C-alpha positions as CSV (number, residue, x, y, z in Angstrom):
1,M,1.7,163.3,171.1
2,S,-1.9,164.2,171.7
3,D,-1.9,162.5,175.0
4,K,-1.2,165.1,177.7
5,K,0.9,162.6,179.7
6,N,3.4,162.5,176.9
7,W,3.8,166.2,176.3
8,P,7.3,167.4,176.9
9,L,8.2,169.9,179.6
10,W,9.3,173.3,178.3
11,E,11.4,175.9,180.2
12,V,10.1,179.5,179.7
13,F,12.1,182.7,179.5
14,I,10.6,186.1,179.3
15,R,12.2,189.5,178.4
16,S,10.3,192.1,180.3
17,K,11.5,195.2,178.4
18,Q,13.4,196.0,175.3
19,G,17.2,195.8,176.0
20,L,16.9,193.6,179.1
21,H,17.9,190.0,179.2
22,H,15.5,187.0,179.3
23,K,14.8,185.5,182.7
24,H,13.6,182.0,183.5
25,V,10.1,182.4,184.8
26,G,8.9,178.8,185.0
27,S,8.0,175.6,183.2
28,L,5.0,174.1,181.4
29,H,3.9,171.1,179.3
30,A,3.0,171.5,175.7
31,P,2.9,169.3,172.6
32,D,5.2,171.6,170.5
33,A,7.1,174.8,170.5
34,E,4.3,176.9,169.0
35,M,1.8,175.8,171.7
36,A,4.5,176.3,174.4
37,I,4.9,179.9,173.4
38,E,1.2,180.5,173.3
39,N,0.7,178.9,176.7
40,A,3.7,180.8,178.1
41,R,2.1,184.0,176.9
42,D,-1.2,183.1,178.6
43,V,0.4,182.0,181.9
44,Y,3.4,184.3,182.3
45,T,2.5,187.6,180.6
46,R,-1.0,188.2,181.7
47,R,-0.2,191.8,182.8
48,M,1.7,192.9,179.6
49,E,5.0,192.2,181.3
50,G,6.8,190.7,178.3
51,V,8.1,191.8,174.9
52,S,9.7,188.5,174.0
53,I,9.3,184.8,174.9
54,W,11.8,182.0,174.6
55,V,10.9,178.3,175.2
56,I,13.2,175.3,175.2
57,E,12.4,171.7,175.9
58,S,13.8,170.8,179.3
59,A,15.4,167.7,177.8
60,H,17.7,170.0,175.8
61,V,19.0,172.0,178.8
62,H,22.4,170.9,180.1
63,A,23.8,172.4,183.3
64,S,26.7,172.0,185.6
65,S,26.1,170.6,189.1
66,P,26.5,172.9,192.1
67,D,28.5,170.0,193.6
68,E,31.1,170.6,190.9
69,K,31.6,174.3,191.5
70,D,35.0,173.9,193.0
71,C,36.6,172.2,190.0
72,M,34.6,174.5,187.6
73,Y,35.5,177.9,189.1
74,D,38.7,177.4,191.1
75,P,41.0,177.7,188.1
76,A,39.9,181.3,187.7
77,N,41.5,182.2,191.0
78,D,44.9,181.2,189.6
79,K,44.8,184.0,187.0
80,I,45.3,187.2,188.8
81,Y,45.1,189.2,185.5
82,R,41.3,188.5,185.6
83,H,40.9,190.4,188.8
84,P,41.3,194.2,188.4
85,T,43.0,194.6,191.9
86,F,46.3,196.0,190.7
87,Y,45.0,198.7,188.3
88,D,45.2,202.4,189.2
89,I,41.8,204.0,188.7
90,P,41.8,207.8,188.1
91,D,39.9,209.9,190.6
92,E,37.7,211.3,187.8
93,V,36.2,207.9,187.2
94,G,34.5,207.9,190.6
95,H,33.0,204.7,192.0
96,M,33.5,201.7,189.9
């Protein structure tokens, strides 16, 4: 896979500080995972923003379609116990 045209596309996730979650910051082409991490470091953490880098080949990412949101999320509306609308919150709790 030395030909750049055949390098796979990698999705890059960076964790900016300890304890925070990783965020998708972009994509890049690289021949393997090690080079993808090195390239991601050079491209996306030039100002010492990151403490952790994740890369995954784009071909391995599977996602739902926004067009399917109704059938994916409507069933949750049928389950009122998932919505805390009928719980009494003590005044001591404050804003929640």
